[in-house]
Biopython code that builds the backbone (N, CA, C, O; Angstrom):
import numpy as np
from Bio.PDB.StructureBuilder import StructureBuilder

atoms = [
    (1, "ILE", "N", (10.950, -22.993, 199.094)),
    (1, "ILE", "CA", (11.486, -24.330, 199.269)),
    (1, "ILE", "C", (11.845, -24.966, 197.928)),
    (1, "ILE", "O", (12.638, -25.907, 197.899)),
    (2, "ILE", "N", (11.294, -24.488, 196.828)),
    (2, "ILE", "CA", (11.620, -25.025, 195.507)),
    (2, "ILE", "C", (13.075, -24.728, 195.170)),
    (2, "ILE", "O", (13.821, -25.621, 194.768)),
    (3, "ILE", "N", (13.477, -23.465, 195.337)),
    (3, "ILE", "CA", (14.837, -23.070, 194.952)),
    (3, "ILE", "C", (15.853, -23.657, 195.927)),
    (3, "ILE", "O", (16.802, -24.307, 195.488)),
    (4, "GLY", "N", (15.690, -23.453, 197.223)),
    (4, "GLY", "CA", (16.572, -24.026, 198.231)),
    (4, "GLY", "C", (18.036, -23.713, 197.989)),
    (4, "GLY", "O", (18.378, -22.620, 197.538)),
    (5, "THR", "N", (18.905, -24.679, 198.290)),
    (5, "THR", "CA", (20.331, -24.565, 198.008)),
    (5, "THR", "C", (20.551, -25.068, 196.595)),
    (5, "THR", "O", (20.355, -26.252, 196.321)),
    (6, "THR", "N", (20.953, -24.193, 195.701)),
    (6, "THR", "CA", (21.026, -24.546, 194.287)),
    (6, "THR", "C", (22.275, -25.363, 193.958)),
    (6, "THR", "O", (23.236, -25.399, 194.726)),
    (7, "PHE", "N", (22.234, -26.006, 192.814)),
    (7, "PHE", "CA", (23.354, -26.754, 192.252)),
    (7, "PHE", "C", (23.836, -26.001, 191.018)),
    (7, "PHE", "O", (23.025, -25.468, 190.261)),
    (8, "ILE", "N", (25.142, -25.954, 190.813)),
    (8, "ILE", "CA", (25.705, -25.343, 189.612)),
    (8, "ILE", "C", (26.264, -26.460, 188.736)),
    (8, "ILE", "O", (27.090, -27.259, 189.178)),
    (9, "ILE", "N", (25.804, -26.501, 187.497)),
    (9, "ILE", "CA", (26.318, -27.443, 186.508)),
    (9, "ILE", "C", (26.677, -26.610, 185.283)),
    (9, "ILE", "O", (25.791, -26.144, 184.566)),
    (10, "GLY", "N", (27.973, -26.421, 185.040)),
    (10, "GLY", "CA", (28.404, -25.555, 183.944)),
    (10, "GLY", "C", (27.919, -24.144, 184.202)),
    (10, "GLY", "O", (28.224, -23.553, 185.238)),
    (11, "ASN", "N", (27.156, -23.600, 183.249)),
    (11, "ASN", "CA", (26.614, -22.248, 183.408)),
    (11, "ASN", "C", (25.153, -22.268, 183.857)),
    (11, "ASN", "O", (24.445, -21.267, 183.741)),
    (12, "LEU", "N", (24.715, -23.405, 184.365)),
    (12, "LEU", "CA", (23.318, -23.574, 184.744)),
    (12, "LEU", "C", (23.185, -23.686, 186.258)),
    (12, "LEU", "O", (23.879, -24.474, 186.900)),
    (13, "GLU", "N", (22.285, -22.887, 186.815)),
    (13, "GLU", "CA", (21.944, -22.987, 188.228)),
    (13, "GLU", "C", (20.628, -23.748, 188.330)),
    (13, "GLU", "O", (19.649, -23.392, 187.674)),
    (14, "VAL", "N", (20.605, -24.780, 189.142)),
    (14, "VAL", "CA", (19.467, -25.687, 189.226)),
    (14, "VAL", "C", (18.840, -25.591, 190.614)),
    (14, "VAL", "O", (19.541, -25.663, 191.623)),
    (15, "ALA", "N", (17.527, -25.429, 190.660)),
    (15, "ALA", "CA", (16.813, -25.401, 191.937)),
    (15, "ALA", "C", (17.020, -26.721, 192.674)),
    (15, "ALA", "O", (17.169, -27.772, 192.051)),
    (16, "GLN", "N", (17.026, -26.659, 193.992)),
    (16, "GLN", "CA", (17.273, -27.844, 194.802)),
    (16, "GLN", "C", (16.157, -28.879, 194.670)),
    (16, "GLN", "O", (16.419, -30.081, 194.700)),
    (17, "ASN", "N", (14.925, -28.418, 194.524)),
    (17, "ASN", "CA", (13.777, -29.333, 194.570)),
    (17, "ASN", "C", (12.883, -29.215, 193.349)),
    (17, "ASN", "O", (12.822, -28.179, 192.687)),
    (18, "ASP", "N", (12.189, -30.316, 193.075)),
    (18, "ASP", "CA", (11.115, -30.292, 192.085)),
    (18, "ASP", "C", (9.939, -29.527, 192.683)),
    (18, "ASP", "O", (9.840, -29.373, 193.900)),
    (19, "PHE", "N", (9.059, -29.056, 191.824)),
    (19, "PHE", "CA", (7.764, -28.595, 192.325)),
    (19, "PHE", "C", (7.066, -29.821, 192.916)),
    (19, "PHE", "O", (7.260, -30.930, 192.418)),
    (20, "PRO", "N", (6.264, -29.648, 193.958)),
    (20, "PRO", "CA", (5.730, -30.805, 194.691)),
    (20, "PRO", "C", (4.712, -31.646, 193.929)),
    (20, "PRO", "O", (4.458, -32.791, 194.304)),
    (21, "ILE", "N", (4.131, -31.104, 192.879)),
    (21, "ILE", "CA", (3.143, -31.867, 192.109)),
    (21, "ILE", "C", (3.502, -31.824, 190.637)),
    (21, "ILE", "O", (4.158, -30.893, 190.169)),
    (22, "SER", "N", (3.066, -32.844, 189.911)),
    (22, "SER", "CA", (3.221, -32.811, 188.459)),
    (22, "SER", "C", (2.212, -31.809, 187.903)),
    (22, "SER", "O", (1.186, -31.536, 188.526)),
    (23, "MET", "N", (2.515, -31.269, 186.731)),
    (23, "MET", "CA", (1.637, -30.247, 186.149)),
    (23, "MET", "C", (1.714, -30.280, 184.640)),
    (23, "MET", "O", (2.646, -30.847, 184.068)),
    (24, "ASN", "N", (0.725, -29.669, 183.990)),
    (24, "ASN", "CA", (0.763, -29.587, 182.535)),
    (24, "ASN", "C", (1.829, -28.564, 182.112)),
    (24, "ASN", "O", (2.371, -27.837, 182.945)),
    (25, "TRP", "N", (2.113, -28.524, 180.833)),
    (25, "TRP", "CA", (3.212, -27.719, 180.319)),
    (25, "TRP", "C", (3.013, -26.220, 180.566)),
    (25, "TRP", "O", (3.950, -25.536, 180.978)),
    (26, "ASP", "N", (1.820, -25.708, 180.323)),
    (26, "ASP", "CA", (1.567, -24.274, 180.537)),
    (26, "ASP", "C", (1.786, -23.891, 181.998)),
    (26, "ASP", "O", (2.398, -22.864, 182.291)),
    (27, "ASP", "N", (1.287, -24.716, 182.907)),
    (27, "ASP", "CA", (1.489, -24.439, 184.332)),
    (27, "ASP", "C", (2.961, -24.539, 184.710)),
    (27, "ASP", "O", (3.431, -23.786, 185.562)),
    (28, "ALA", "N", (3.704, -25.470, 184.079)),
    (28, "ALA", "CA", (5.133, -25.623, 184.345)),
    (28, "ALA", "C", (5.903, -24.365, 183.942)),
    (28, "ALA", "O", (6.740, -23.872, 184.699)),
    (29, "VAL", "N", (5.618, -23.856, 182.755)),
    (29, "VAL", "CA", (6.279, -22.631, 182.280)),
    (29, "VAL", "C", (5.980, -21.472, 183.230)),
    (29, "VAL", "O", (6.888, -20.750, 183.641)),
    (30, "ASN", "N", (4.719, -21.301, 183.570)),
    (30, "ASN", "CA", (4.306, -20.190, 184.440)),
    (30, "ASN", "C", (4.844, -20.327, 185.856)),
    (30, "ASN", "O", (5.272, -19.336, 186.448)),
    (31, "SER", "N", (4.832, -21.533, 186.407)),
    (31, "SER", "CA", (5.313, -21.739, 187.775)),
    (31, "SER", "C", (6.794, -21.408, 187.906)),
    (31, "SER", "O", (7.210, -20.812, 188.899)),
    (32, "CYS", "N", (7.587, -21.788, 186.921)),
    (32, "CYS", "CA", (9.024, -21.466, 186.951)),
    (32, "CYS", "C", (9.232, -19.958, 186.856)),
    (32, "CYS", "O", (10.030, -19.394, 187.605)),
    (33, "ALA", "N", (8.525, -19.306, 185.946)),
    (33, "ALA", "CA", (8.668, -17.859, 185.780)),
    (33, "ALA", "C", (8.253, -17.111, 187.050)),
    (33, "ALA", "O", (8.835, -16.077, 187.381)),
    (34, "GLU", "N", (7.255, -17.629, 187.756)),
    (34, "GLU", "CA", (6.782, -16.982, 188.981)),
    (34, "GLU", "C", (7.811, -17.019, 190.118)),
    (34, "GLU", "O", (7.676, -16.287, 191.098)),
    (35, "LEU", "N", (8.834, -17.866, 189.992)),
    (35, "LEU", "CA", (9.898, -17.885, 190.990)),
    (35, "LEU", "C", (10.736, -16.607, 190.922)),
    (35, "LEU", "O", (11.426, -16.260, 191.880)),
    (36, "GLY", "N", (10.671, -15.899, 189.768)),
    (36, "GLY", "CA", (11.366, -14.619, 189.607)),
    (36, "GLY", "C", (12.840, -14.764, 189.304)),
    (36, "GLY", "O", (13.350, -15.877, 189.169)),
    (37, "GLU", "N", (13.523, -13.642, 189.199)),
    (37, "GLU", "CA", (14.976, -13.531, 189.041)),
    (37, "GLU", "C", (15.589, -14.518, 188.053)),
    (37, "GLU", "O", (16.608, -15.138, 188.358)),
    (38, "GLY", "N", (14.995, -14.671, 186.891)),
    (38, "GLY", "CA", (15.581, -15.484, 185.837)),
    (38, "GLY", "C", (15.244, -16.960, 185.861)),
    (38, "GLY", "O", (15.692, -17.697, 184.982)),
    (39, "TRP", "N", (14.476, -17.420, 186.829)),
    (39, "TRP", "CA", (14.112, -18.833, 186.896)),
    (39, "TRP", "C", (13.157, -19.179, 185.772)),
    (39, "TRP", "O", (12.270, -18.399, 185.424)),
    (40, "ARG", "N", (13.351, -20.368, 185.206)),
    (40, "ARG", "CA", (12.556, -20.791, 184.050)),
    (40, "ARG", "C", (12.581, -22.304, 183.933)),
    (40, "ARG", "O", (13.316, -22.989, 184.645)),
    (41, "LEU", "N", (11.768, -22.806, 183.027)),
    (41, "LEU", "CA", (11.757, -24.219, 182.677)),
    (41, "LEU", "C", (12.971, -24.483, 181.783)),
    (41, "LEU", "O", (13.213, -23.709, 180.857)),
    (42, "PRO", "N", (13.742, -25.547, 182.026)),
    (42, "PRO", "CA", (14.917, -25.806, 181.186)),
    (42, "PRO", "C", (14.512, -26.221, 179.770)),
    (42, "PRO", "O", (13.465, -26.833, 179.564)),
    (43, "ASN", "N", (15.369, -25.873, 178.791)),
    (43, "ASN", "CA", (15.130, -26.372, 177.436)),
    (43, "ASN", "C", (15.550, -27.842, 177.375)),
    (43, "ASN", "O", (16.097, -28.367, 178.344)),
    (44, "LYS", "N", (15.301, -28.505, 176.251)),
    (44, "LYS", "CA", (15.543, -29.953, 176.216)),
    (44, "LYS", "C", (17.018, -30.307, 176.327)),
    (44, "LYS", "O", (17.347, -31.365, 176.863)),
    (45, "ASP", "N", (17.923, -29.452, 175.834)),
    (45, "ASP", "CA", (19.353, -29.717, 175.983)),
    (45, "ASP", "C", (19.783, -29.587, 177.439)),
    (45, "ASP", "O", (20.576, -30.390, 177.932)),
    (46, "GLU", "N", (19.265, -28.584, 178.118)),
    (46, "GLU", "CA", (19.561, -28.402, 179.546)),
    (46, "GLU", "C", (18.976, -29.545, 180.371)),
    (46, "GLU", "O", (19.586, -29.997, 181.340)),
    (47, "LEU", "N", (17.797, -30.004, 179.981)),
    (47, "LEU", "CA", (17.174, -31.103, 180.700)),
    (47, "LEU", "C", (17.974, -32.393, 180.542)),
    (47, "LEU", "O", (18.033, -33.210, 181.461)),
    (48, "LYS", "N", (18.585, -32.572, 179.382)),
    (48, "LYS", "CA", (19.465, -33.734, 179.182)),
    (48, "LYS", "C", (20.655, -33.664, 180.143)),
    (48, "LYS", "O", (21.092, -34.688, 180.668)),
    (49, "ILE", "N", (21.177, -32.458, 180.372)),
    (49, "ILE", "CA", (22.268, -32.268, 181.333)),
    (49, "ILE", "C", (21.787, -32.630, 182.739)),
    (49, "ILE", "O", (22.518, -33.266, 183.499)),
    (50, "LEU", "N", (20.576, -32.231, 183.085)),
    (50, "LEU", "CA", (20.023, -32.606, 184.393)),
    (50, "LEU", "C", (19.902, -34.122, 184.505)),
    (50, "LEU", "O", (20.216, -34.698, 185.546)),
    (51, "TYR", "N", (19.448, -34.765, 183.434)),
    (51, "TYR", "CA", (19.332, -36.222, 183.447)),
    (51, "TYR", "C", (20.700, -36.866, 183.682)),
    (51, "TYR", "O", (20.815, -37.798, 184.478)),
    (52, "LEU", "N", (21.717, -36.386, 183.007)),
    (52, "LEU", "CA", (23.060, -36.954, 183.150)),
    (52, "LEU", "C", (23.644, -36.720, 184.541)),
    (52, "LEU", "O", (24.569, -37.419, 184.954)),
    (53, "ASN", "N", (23.108, -35.744, 185.259)),
    (53, "ASN", "CA", (23.566, -35.419, 186.616)),
    (53, "ASN", "C", (22.508, -35.711, 187.676)),
    (53, "ASN", "O", (22.576, -35.168, 188.778)),
    (54, "LYS", "N", (21.543, -36.550, 187.363)),
    (54, "LYS", "CA", (20.378, -36.753, 188.237)),
    (54, "LYS", "C", (20.748, -37.223, 189.639)),
    (54, "LYS", "O", (20.096, -36.828, 190.606)),
    (55, "GLU", "N", (21.771, -38.052, 189.774)),
    (55, "GLU", "CA", (22.159, -38.518, 191.110)),
    (55, "GLU", "C", (22.719, -37.376, 191.944)),
    (55, "GLU", "O", (22.538, -37.354, 193.162)),
    (56, "ASN", "N", (23.394, -36.432, 191.310)),
    (56, "ASN", "CA", (24.020, -35.319, 192.031)),
    (56, "ASN", "C", (23.018, -34.252, 192.461)),
    (56, "ASN", "O", (23.261, -33.528, 193.427)),
    (57, "ILE", "N", (21.901, -34.149, 191.757)),
    (57, "ILE", "CA", (20.958, -33.067, 192.041)),
    (57, "ILE", "C", (19.624, -33.568, 192.593)),
    (57, "ILE", "O", (18.725, -32.771, 192.861)),
    (58, "GLY", "N", (19.495, -34.879, 192.761)),
    (58, "GLY", "CA", (18.306, -35.422, 193.412)),
    (58, "GLY", "C", (17.061, -35.492, 192.559)),
    (58, "GLY", "O", (15.959, -35.495, 193.107)),
    (59, "CYS", "N", (17.182, -35.549, 191.243)),
    (59, "CYS", "CA", (15.994, -35.747, 190.410)),
    (59, "CYS", "C", (15.568, -37.207, 190.510)),
    (59, "CYS", "O", (16.408, -38.105, 190.567)),
    (60, "GLU", "N", (14.283, -37.431, 190.530)),
    (60, "GLU", "CA", (13.741, -38.776, 190.696)),
    (60, "GLU", "C", (13.934, -39.621, 189.439)),
    (60, "GLU", "O", (13.662, -39.168, 188.328)),
    (61, "ASN", "N", (14.405, -40.850, 189.625)),
    (61, "ASN", "CA", (14.617, -41.778, 188.509)),
    (61, "ASN", "C", (13.315, -42.287, 187.909)),
    (61, "ASN", "O", (13.322, -42.854, 186.816)),
    (62, "THR", "N", (12.208, -42.096, 188.599)),
    (62, "THR", "CA", (10.932, -42.654, 188.149)),
    (62, "THR", "C", (10.027, -41.604, 187.520)),
    (62, "THR", "O", (8.837, -41.852, 187.324)),
    (63, "ARG", "N", (10.572, -40.446, 187.204)),
    (63, "ARG", "CA", (9.744, -39.347, 186.721)),
    (63, "ARG", "C", (10.122, -38.897, 185.321)),
    (63, "ARG", "O", (11.205, -39.190, 184.814)),
    (64, "ALA", "N", (9.203, -38.184, 184.726)),
    (64, "ALA", "CA", (9.457, -37.462, 183.485)),
    (64, "ALA", "C", (9.332, -35.983, 183.801)),
    (64, "ALA", "O", (8.486, -35.579, 184.599)),
    (65, "TYR", "N", (10.182, -35.170, 183.166)),
    (65, "TYR", "CA", (10.242, -33.734, 183.439)),
    (65, "TYR", "C", (9.993, -32.949, 182.159)),
    (65, "TYR", "O", (10.498, -33.304, 181.094)),
    (66, "TRP", "N", (9.216, -31.885, 182.272)),
    (66, "TRP", "CA", (8.955, -30.998, 181.143)),
    (66, "TRP", "C", (10.184, -30.172, 180.785)),
    (66, "TRP", "O", (10.977, -29.800, 181.650)),
    (67, "SER", "N", (10.322, -29.897, 179.498)),
    (67, "SER", "CA", (11.288, -28.910, 179.013)),
    (67, "SER", "C", (10.499, -27.742, 178.436)),
    (67, "SER", "O", (9.296, -27.846, 178.196)),
    (68, "SER", "N", (11.187, -26.639, 178.217)),
    (68, "SER", "CA", (10.536, -25.475, 177.606)),
    (68, "SER", "C", (10.510, -25.580, 176.084)),
    (68, "SER", "O", (9.872, -24.766, 175.416)),
    (69, "SER", "N", (11.193, -26.568, 175.538)),
    (69, "SER", "CA", (11.325, -26.689, 174.079)),
    (69, "SER", "C", (10.017, -27.124, 173.434)),
    (69, "SER", "O", (9.296, -27.988, 173.933)),
    (70, "ILE", "N", (9.748, -26.489, 172.316)),
    (70, "ILE", "CA", (8.557, -26.789, 171.517)),
    (70, "ILE", "C", (8.946, -27.739, 170.398)),
    (70, "ILE", "O", (10.008, -27.591, 169.792)),
    (71, "CYS", "N", (8.101, -28.700, 170.127)),
    (71, "CYS", "CA", (8.341, -29.666, 169.062)),
    (71, "CYS", "C", (7.487, -29.305, 167.855)),
    (71, "CYS", "O", (6.258, -29.282, 167.936)),
    (72, "ILE", "N", (8.143, -29.025, 166.746)),
    (72, "ILE", "CA", (7.381, -28.694, 165.538)),
    (72, "ILE", "C", (7.382, -29.838, 164.530)),
    (72, "ILE", "O", (6.648, -29.791, 163.543)),
    (73, "GLU", "N", (8.197, -30.865, 164.765)),
    (73, "GLU", "CA", (8.301, -31.985, 163.824)),
    (73, "GLU", "C", (7.154, -32.979, 163.939)),
    (73, "GLU", "O", (6.799, -33.639, 162.963)),
    (74, "TYR", "N", (6.581, -33.085, 165.122)),
    (74, "TYR", "CA", (5.565, -34.101, 165.373)),
    (74, "TYR", "C", (4.258, -33.447, 165.798)),
    (74, "TYR", "O", (4.188, -32.229, 165.962)),
    (75, "SER", "N", (3.240, -34.253, 165.971)),
    (75, "SER", "CA", (1.923, -33.699, 166.296)),
    (75, "SER", "C", (1.803, -33.262, 167.751)),
    (75, "SER", "O", (0.856, -32.559, 168.106)),
    (76, "TYR", "N", (2.754, -33.670, 168.602)),
    (76, "TYR", "CA", (2.708, -33.268, 170.003)),
    (76, "TYR", "C", (3.617, -32.075, 170.222)),
    (76, "TYR", "O", (4.761, -32.094, 169.768)),
    (77, "PRO", "N", (3.152, -31.037, 170.901)),
    (77, "PRO", "CA", (3.859, -29.755, 170.897)),
    (77, "PRO", "C", (5.002, -29.558, 171.879)),
    (77, "PRO", "O", (5.792, -28.634, 171.681)),
    (78, "ALA", "N", (5.142, -30.362, 172.921)),
    (78, "ALA", "CA", (6.131, -30.054, 173.952)),
    (78, "ALA", "C", (7.041, -31.257, 174.233)),
    (78, "ALA", "O", (6.593, -32.404, 174.227)),
    (79, "TRP", "N", (8.328, -30.972, 174.480)),
    (79, "TRP", "CA", (9.314, -32.019, 174.772)),
    (79, "TRP", "C", (9.398, -32.284, 176.272)),
    (79, "TRP", "O", (9.261, -31.373, 177.089)),
    (80, "PHE", "N", (9.626, -33.545, 176.615)),
    (80, "PHE", "CA", (9.900, -33.908, 178.000)),
    (80, "PHE", "C", (11.062, -34.887, 178.031)),
    (80, "PHE", "O", (11.393, -35.512, 177.024)),
    (81, "GLN", "N", (11.674, -35.010, 179.198)),
    (81, "GLN", "CA", (12.796, -35.928, 179.422)),
    (81, "GLN", "C", (12.338, -37.024, 180.364)),
    (81, "GLN", "O", (11.884, -36.749, 181.475)),
    (82, "ASN", "N", (12.456, -38.254, 179.925)),
    (82, "ASN", "CA", (12.134, -39.395, 180.763)),
    (82, "ASN", "C", (13.365, -39.725, 181.605)),
    (82, "ASN", "O", (14.416, -40.049, 181.052)),
    (83, "PHE", "N", (13.255, -39.649, 182.914)),
    (83, "PHE", "CA", (14.384, -39.920, 183.793)),
    (83, "PHE", "C", (14.506, -41.404, 184.150)),
    (83, "PHE", "O", (15.405, -41.788, 184.898)),
    (84, "ILE", "N", (13.615, -42.230, 183.625)),
    (84, "ILE", "CA", (13.722, -43.678, 183.814)),
    (84, "ILE", "C", (14.736, -44.245, 182.827)),
    (84, "ILE", "O", (15.625, -45.006, 183.211)),
    (85, "ASN", "N", (14.603, -43.875, 181.557)),
    (85, "ASN", "CA", (15.463, -44.459, 180.524)),
    (85, "ASN", "C", (16.284, -43.434, 179.745)),
    (85, "ASN", "O", (17.077, -43.821, 178.887)),
    (86, "GLY", "N", (16.120, -42.153, 180.014)),
    (86, "GLY", "CA", (16.910, -41.122, 179.346)),
    (86, "GLY", "C", (16.363, -40.641, 178.017)),
    (86, "GLY", "O", (16.958, -39.764, 177.392)),
    (87, "ASN", "N", (15.244, -41.192, 177.569)),
    (87, "ASN", "CA", (14.674, -40.773, 176.289)),
    (87, "ASN", "C", (14.029, -39.399, 176.388)),
    (87, "ASN", "O", (13.480, -39.018, 177.422)),
    (88, "GLN", "N", (14.111, -38.669, 175.287)),
    (88, "GLN", "CA", (13.366, -37.424, 175.155)),
    (88, "GLN", "C", (12.275, -37.647, 174.129)),
    (88, "GLN", "O", (12.513, -38.230, 173.070)),
    (89, "ASN", "N", (11.081, -37.183, 174.445)),
    (89, "ASN", "CA", (9.936, -37.351, 173.559)),
    (89, "ASN", "C", (9.091, -36.089, 173.592)),
    (89, "ASN", "O", (9.187, -35.277, 174.512)),
    (90, "SER", "N", (8.269, -35.947, 172.575)),
    (90, "SER", "CA", (7.283, -34.866, 172.597)),
    (90, "SER", "C", (5.934, -35.487, 172.901)),
    (90, "SER", "O", (5.655, -36.637, 172.560)),
    (91, "TYR", "N", (5.103, -34.679, 173.558)),
    (91, "TYR", "CA", (3.781, -35.174, 173.886)),
    (91, "TYR", "C", (2.834, -34.015, 174.108)),
    (91, "TYR", "O", (3.242, -32.854, 174.114)),
    (92, "SER", "N", (1.592, -34.335, 174.286)),
    (92, "SER", "CA", (0.571, -33.315, 174.508)),
    (92, "SER", "C", (0.927, -32.465, 175.726)),
    (92, "SER", "O", (1.316, -32.986, 176.771)),
    (93, "ASN", "N", (0.791, -31.164, 175.576)),
    (93, "ASN", "CA", (1.137, -30.267, 176.681)),
    (93, "ASN", "C", (0.110, -30.272, 177.805)),
    (93, "ASN", "O", (0.293, -29.559, 178.792)),
    (94, "VAL", "N", (-0.956, -31.044, 177.691)),
    (94, "VAL", "CA", (-1.910, -31.173, 178.787)),
    (94, "VAL", "C", (-1.556, -32.334, 179.715)),
    (94, "VAL", "O", (-2.090, -32.428, 180.820)),
    (95, "LEU", "N", (-0.666, -33.212, 179.276)),
    (95, "LEU", "CA", (-0.188, -34.297, 180.119)),
    (95, "LEU", "C", (0.573, -33.710, 181.295)),
    (95, "LEU", "O", (1.186, -32.650, 181.162)),
    (96, "LYS", "N", (0.548, -34.369, 182.432)),
    (96, "LYS", "CA", (1.250, -33.848, 183.607)),
    (96, "LYS", "C", (2.594, -34.548, 183.783)),
    (96, "LYS", "O", (2.683, -35.776, 183.792)),
    (97, "HIS", "N", (3.648, -33.720, 183.925)),
    (97, "HIS", "CA", (4.991, -34.196, 184.232)),
    (97, "HIS", "C", (5.548, -33.346, 185.367)),
    (97, "HIS", "O", (4.924, -32.374, 185.793)),
    (98, "TYR", "N", (6.708, -33.716, 185.845)),
    (98, "TYR", "CA", (7.345, -32.983, 186.937)),
    (98, "TYR", "C", (8.180, -31.833, 186.391)),
    (98, "TYR", "O", (8.456, -31.751, 185.194)),
    (99, "VAL", "N", (8.576, -30.944, 187.303)),
    (99, "VAL", "CA", (9.239, -29.704, 186.895)),
    (99, "VAL", "C", (10.396, -29.405, 187.843)),
    (99, "VAL", "O", (10.254, -29.483, 189.063)),
    (100, "ARG", "N", (11.548, -29.060, 187.256)),
    (100, "ARG", "CA", (12.714, -28.565, 188.008)),
    (100, "ARG", "C", (13.128, -27.263, 187.344)),
    (100, "ARG", "O", (13.416, -27.248, 186.147)),
    (101, "ALA", "N", (13.163, -26.186, 188.088)),
    (101, "ALA", "CA", (13.485, -24.855, 187.564)),
    (101, "ALA", "C", (15.003, -24.673, 187.446)),
    (101, "ALA", "O", (15.775, -25.233, 188.224)),
    (102, "VAL", "N", (15.407, -23.875, 186.450)),
    (102, "VAL", "CA", (16.809, -23.543, 186.240)),
    (102, "VAL", "C", (16.922, -22.056, 185.895)),
    (102, "VAL", "O", (15.929, -21.398, 185.587)),
    (103, "ARG", "N", (18.139, -21.550, 185.953)),
    (103, "ARG", "CA", (18.462, -20.229, 185.426)),
    (103, "ARG", "C", (19.952, -20.226, 185.123)),
    (103, "ARG", "O", (20.688, -21.104, 185.573)),
    (104, "LEU", "N", (20.392, -19.236, 184.359)),
    (104, "LEU", "CA", (21.799, -19.122, 184.072)),
    (104, "LEU", "C", (22.539, -18.768, 185.361)),
    (104, "LEU", "O", (22.065, -17.934, 186.133)),
    (105, "SER", "N", (23.685, -19.385, 185.602)),
    (105, "SER", "CA", (24.378, -19.222, 186.874)),
    (105, "SER", "C", (24.996, -17.837, 187.032)),
    (105, "SER", "O", (25.334, -17.438, 188.146)),
    (106, "ASN", "N", (25.148, -17.101, 185.937)),
    (106, "ASN", "CA", (25.711, -15.747, 186.032)),
    (106, "ASN", "C", (24.619, -14.693, 186.154)),
    (106, "ASN", "O", (24.876, -13.504, 185.966)),
    (107, "TYR", "N", (23.396, -15.129, 186.471)),
    (107, "TYR", "CA", (22.266, -14.212, 186.558)),
    (107, "TYR", "C", (22.480, -13.149, 187.579)),
    (107, "TYR", "O", (21.614, -12.296, 187.773)),
]
sb = StructureBuilder()
sb.init_structure("model")
sb.init_model(0)
sb.init_chain("A")
sb.init_seg("    ")
for serial, (resi, resn, name, xyz) in enumerate(atoms, 1):
    if name == "N":
        sb.init_residue(resn, " ", resi, " ")
    sb.init_atom(name, np.array(xyz, "f"), 0.0, 1.0, " ", f" {name:<3s}", serial, name[0])
structure = sb.get_structure()
């Protein structure tokens, strides 16, 4: 039910649904990979594309979503995208955020 009917945005295939619960970063990475066939957590640039297309793909305006990108500039290791205001920030990878899986559309 996570993958469902996918959306294509450029070269990115986006799962129809979020995972049903928020999760920490390690669980987010693993949960996406467990979907198989190239599914993964989007990087921060891809997540920005999801944010810009949130109305078309059904991402919640009140949520923050994990990216696969690692932050080395600041003390917090993982990037997330805030879908309320569009900001990207890094934060502790133990914090729970929502997850939307992606893969390359030519997979």
